[in-house]
N, C-alpha and C positions, 0 to 999 in steps of 0.2 A: 388614547392614542387610537387612530383610525388605521386599521390594518386593510392594504389593498390588495383584492383578491379578485378582482373582476377579471374574467379571461382566462384566469388561470384553471387548471384540472387539478382535482384532487388527486393525493397520493394514492388512495385505494383505487380510483377509476384508471389511473394510469397505469399502475401495476396489473389491475384486471384486462384492460387493453391489450399490452404487453404479453401477458400470457395467453390470452384467447390469439392474438395474432401468430405467436409462435406455434401452437397446437394447430391452426388452421393450415400453417405452412407445412407441418408434419404430414398431415392426412393428404394435403395435396403433391406432397413429394411420394406418400406412399402408393395414392390411386395412381399416379403416372407411371411409377416402378412396377406396379402389379398388373397396369392394363395395356399400356402403351408399348414396353420394353418386354414384357414376359415373353413373347415369341421370339425375338432377337435372341435374349439369355439362353433361352432354351436351345436353339439352333446352334449358337456358339459353343453352346455345351457338349452337343453331340457331336460337333467337328471337332472339337478337343479330345473327345474320347476316342474317335477314329484315330487319330494322330498318334495319341498315346499307345493304343493297341498294336497299331504296325510299327512304332519305334520299338516294342519290346520284342516283336518278331524278330528282328534284326539282331537283338542281343541273344536269341536262345537257339537261333540256327546250327550251332557247331554242338550243342549239346543233344546226348541220344535219346532223350523224351522230349523232344520239342514238338512232336505231333499231340500228345497230351498236353503240352503246356499250351498249344494252339487252342486246342478244345477249351482250356480252363479260361482262357483269355476269352475266346468267343461266347462263352457262358455268361462272364462278369460282364461285359458290356452290351450282352444282348444283340450280336452282330453276327455276320457269316464272311468267312475267308475263304479265299483260293489261294494256294502257293502252285506258281509254275515257274517254267524254266523261259530262256529268252525265247525258245522258240513257241511259245504258247501253249505247251503240252501240260496239263494240269498234273500235279504232284501229290496235293494233299487239299483236301476241302474240310473246311470245320464250321460249326454253328448253323443257324438257320436265319432266314429273314423272310419277313411278312410277304413281300412282293414277288418274293422269287427271282428277282431280275437277275441276280449276282447268278443264279443257278442255270439259266438260260444264256448266259455268255458263252458261245462257241468259241472254235480256236481263232478264228478270224477276228473278231471282236477280241480277244485278249491282246493279239498282235497289236491291232490297232489302239488299244489302251498303253502297250508298250510304246507303241511308236509317240503318243501324247506325252508318255512320262520323259522320254528321250528328250522331247523338246521343250518340257519344262524342268529342266534341272532334275533328272530322275523322278519325279513325284507330281502328280496330277490329283487334283480334288474335282469331283463332278456333282451337281446337284441337279435332279430330275427337273427341276423347274427354272434353274437358272443357267444350265449348260455348265460349261468349264469356270470353275473359282480361279480365276487368275492370281496368282502369287508373285510378289517380287523376288527377283534372283538375289541371293545374298553376295554375288561376287559376278560382276560384271563379266570379267575374263573368263569366268566359269561359264557363263552363257554364251559366249562367243566361241568357245572351245567346243560345245555342244551343237552348233548350227553346222549342218552338213555342208559338204563343199560339192559344186555342181558344175559340171563342164559347161563349156559354152555350147549353146546349141541345144542342148539338153533341157527340156522344160521341167520345171520345180514339180513333184508329185503333189496332188490335191491335198488341201488341210481336210481334216474330217472332225472341225470342230462344229460343223452345220447342225442346227438343231433340229433336224430331221432325223438325223443319224443317231444323235444322242437319246430322240425320243424313241428310235426303233429299239436301241440296244437297252432303254428300261423298260420299255412296253407298257407304260401308263397313259391314261387316257389324258387328255388335254384338260378335261373340266373336273378330275381329280383333286381332291386336297389334300392326298398325300403327296409327301416328298421323300424321295430317297437320296441320301447322301451316300458317295462313293469316294474313297481313297485309294489309290494305286501306286506304288512305289517299286523301284528297281533296288535291290540289296546285294549285297556279297557275303559270302560267309568266311571264315577264316583260311581257306584255300582258295580264294580269290574267284571262287565261283559265283555266278550271277544268277539269280533268283529274281522273281515278280510275284508280289504278294499284292491282293485285292481284296479290300473289306467294304463291305456295303452296311448300310444301319437306316431303317425305317423311322423317319422323324414323324411322330404322331401329331397331327394337326391339335393346335393348342387353342383354337377358336373358340370352343365349346367350353372349354375351361377358364379363358378369359371372360366370356359372357357369365358363367356361374361366378366367376371372382367379382364382376361388375356389379352382380344382383346382390351378392354378399357384403360387398363392400358399401354399398349405399346404406345398409342397416348399420354396418358397423360404423360408418362415418357419423349417422344420426345420434347413434348412442354415445361415440366419442365427443360429438359435440355438445351432447346434453350433460356428459359427465364432465367435460373440460370446462362449461359454463359454470358447472357447481363449484368444482374445485378453485377455479380461477377467481370466483366471488370469496368462497372460504379465505384462500389464501391471501387475497390483496386484504381483507380485513381484519384479518390475523395480524398481517405485519404493518398495517396502517395505523392499527386500533392505540398500541402504545406511543406511536409519533403523534398522533391528533391528541391523545392524552397530554403530552408532554407539552405540546403547543399550546393548548388550552390553560395549561397551570402556568406556563411561562407569560401568556398576555396578562396575567396578574400583576407581574413585576413592574411592567409598564404603568401600570395604576397605583405603583407605590406600595403594593401589597408584599411584603417579605415574609410575612408567617405561612409559607407553603412549604411543601415538601414534594420532590418529584419521585414518583414510584420508579424504582429500579429495575423490576421484573422484566421478564423478556427477552430478547435477544442480547448476546454480549454488547455489542456495539450500543444498542438502547440502553443497556444496564450502566455502561462506562459513561455516555452522554448524561445520563441521569445524575450519575454520581459527580460530573464536571460541574452541570447546573446546580446541585446541591451546594456544592463547594462556593459557588460563585454567588450563590443568594446568602450564605453565612457570612462570606467577604462584604458584600453589598450590607448586611446588616450592621456587622462590625462598623464597616466605612460611616455608614450613615449615624450610630451612637459615637464614633469618635468626632464625628464633624460637629454633633451638637454640643459634646463635651469641649470640642475646641472652640466653638463660638461662646459658648458658657466661659470658659475660661480666658480666652483672649478679652472678653469683655469686662470680665473682672479685672485681668492685669491692667487693661487700659482705664477702667473707672478710677481705681485707685488713685494711680499716680496722677491722672487729671484731677480728681477730687481734692488731692493736697495741694496741689499748683493752685486751684481755685480758692482754696480754703486759705492757704497762707497769704495769697496777694490780697483777699479781702481784708484780712487782717492787718495788714500793711498798710493798706489805703484808708481804713476806717479807724485805725486805732493809733494815736500817735506814740511814739517812743517804740512800735513795734518792728519798724523798719531796722533790724539787726543783722550782724552777719549769718547768725545762725538760722534765721528763717529765709534770707537768700539762698544759703546752702542747701537748704532742705528743697527748696522749688528748684534749683539746678540740679539737684540729685534726682529728684523725681522726672525732670525733663528729660536726663540723661537715661533713665531707666525706661522711660517712655521710647526715647530713640532708639534704646537698644532691642525694645522689643519689636518695633516696628522694621528695624534692619534684620532682624531673625527672621521676622517673616516674610522678608521679601528674600532672604537667603536660601530658605528654605523652598519657595515658590520657585527660583531659578534654578535651583538643582534637581527639583523632581521633574520641571519641564525639560530639561536638558539643555537648557541655553546659556546655563555657566560652565566654562572649560577652565581646567588647570594649566597655570603657568608653572611646566615643569622645569627646574632647573635644581641643581647640586646644591647644598648647603649643609650646615655642620646642625645636625639634630639635637646633639646633647647640647649645643648654646641654645638652640631655640628653647629648648625644656628650661634651662636656667632663667631664661629671660621670663617665661612664664610663673616660676618660682618667686620672681622678684615683683610681680603684680601683684602678690598676695601678700606681702611684706607687711602691710598695714593689718590686715586680717588676723595674722599671726600676732602681730604686737598688741592690737587692742582687745581682740576677744578669745585671745588664749588657744588659737589653733596651732597643730603642730603637722606642717606639711614637710615632709621629709623628701627629698630626692637621691635614691640610691642607685650607683654606677659603679664600675670598675673604672681604672683609670684610662680606659680606651675611650678617646670621643669619635663617634661614628658620622659619617656623612651619608646622606641619602639623596634620590633624583624625584624631588615632590614640588609641590606648590608650598611655599614656604607660611604664606600666609593662611593658607587654609588648615595644613596641619598643626598652625599656632590655636585656629580656632576648634580643632578638635582635641588638643591638649586642654585648652581653658575650659572647654565644655565639660570634659570629663572630670577634672579637678573640681569645677563650679560643683557638679552632681555628687561626688565624693563628700564635698564639703556641706552640701544641704542634707546628706543621709547618713553622714558618719556618728559614731556612738558618742557616749557621753566624756569619752577621751579626747574627745575633738581630735583625732590623729588622721591623717590622709598620708600615704604611702606612694609615690611616683619610681617605678623600677625602670632600669634600661637594661635589657639582657640580649646578650649578643650570641646567635649561635650559629656558628659558620658564616654564611653571606647573607642572615636574616638579624634583624634586629626587631626586638618585642619589646613595647612599652606597655607597662602595665600600670594601673590606677588602682588602688585598693583602698577601700574604707572599713570600718568596724562597726557599720550599722546593724540593723535586723536583718539583712539578706534578702533575698527575692524565693518566692516558691519557685519550684521546677515548671511548674505549668504556665507560669506568668514571665519566664525570662524573655520568650520570644516576642512580647508584648512592649519590653520597656524601652524599644526602639522607636515606638510610635508618638506622635504628637499629643504631648500633655496626659501620656499616661501614667498613671500613679497605683502604685501597690495600694495605698489608703486611698481610696475615692474622694475622701471628704479634701476639697481643694484647701490649699493654702499657702499662702505667699511663700516662696523661695528666700532663703538669705541670700543668695546670689542667682542671677540668669534668669531667664524667662518661660521655662519650663519647655523648651525647643530644642535645647542643647543636645538632647541623645538623637534625634531625629536628624538633626544637622548632621552631627557625628557620622552616622551611617550612610547618608548620602555623600558625604566628601570623600570616606573610605571607598565606597563604590566607585566614584569617579577614579580613583587610582588604583583601582582593582587590587585593594589591600584587603589581606584576611583579618578578620575582626569577631569578636564576641566579648561573653561574660560568663563567668564561674562564679556561682553563689551557693553559701551554704546558709540556711536560717539560723539566724542567733548569731553567725559568725563575720556579717559582712558578705562584700561583693569584689570582685575584680574585672574591671573591664580593660580590655586589652585590643591590641592592633600590631600588627607586623607590616614591617618595609625591606625592600633588599637595600643592602649595602654598598655603597659605590667606593668606599675610603675608611679608612681605619686609622686614626691618628691617636698615638700615645701621648698623654700630657707628660712634661718634665716635672 
């Protein structure tokens, strides 16, 4: 068999490529996060720290040691804070700042910051590089209520958002890389007294840090790429090796070599697949052996009646006086046997192919068993067989294909006749249990070893491998029985004890039960 593999990537290289792409994407994400967005994350963090520190001042204003707590907050967040009243007078100063911008704020500048806060929902954030950081109002009605009302003819006071005034307030050179962040907020204590808190922090430039990280990341990336290549190669080969090994072993099956065994070491899925393939190989081996036996047995069973028909016909042609009723009957019997064998082969082929369906209808099963018994009357009379039908006075009806169930009964009795003991006794039992009828066919033969019970349903399977012609039947009976009962979704089985015979049984649902008078 030719395996088409052109244009398809091997599993080991596919795994290797996926792992390599995944690692490269991770490195790219890390590079972007550490170099492009580091400055942004750093500044965002400092803004949050300022907001958090100012928010805590509101909570401690009513406490006696609020000044000490302000010092602790300023020290913890490395910031400088001014607490002032609404008139711009300083009440308390805590912490230190590198630029001293907040320290140089005079009363007028504090009042300007206070007015900015009033215009911006009682809170304002200012960056020395960007000016006022606009923040959206949480409540539009609150925004409108804070807007001062002006009389007609009176000019609106000038806004102080101008860049030059902010630069003058911070006093930082235009070309300076340093940036100061300032937060101012109007707060009230428990006695409804209004205070103004101002906090600032120096945002240390991270340009040098980013440059150092870039340099360091180049080396880290090179090391990571080399390590990832090694890891991807080792991992891909480790995962793909057992799969490739299984594939190479499986190719031998297509060549007809079943003397193989799949290695079930490795991952759980690989192990399970190996066990499944080993089971498949065993079943294929059994199937091939059974196929060979089937051909041999069918050839034998076909040759025997054909040989006898030919021999007796030639005798009747060549020898005067041999055209007797006995010879003619032998030819007829062998022809019937040949016809029976061909019919059984056709039946089992149709059943296994699933093209045969069951004609389900209600009928008297007990009466059907009696009709099978009548067919064996001649065998009982001439050869001394004792075929007994045991049942209570109840006749049962079932819904099934009457002809096919008749085949089941006939083949089971045939099998019992062929393998019963020297007493030539076969017993057919009808047992009723609730809504289920169980039919048992028992013989008194040698029995079946437990390890071979599951094989008796196979075509031409024999406990004794020496093929011999059956007294009745074609050797396909039990296989036909199995397929018919599967078609009816019926339970079936066999129980056997070596030296004490075997019992073949099946069960059907009862549709009606009638008592005989």
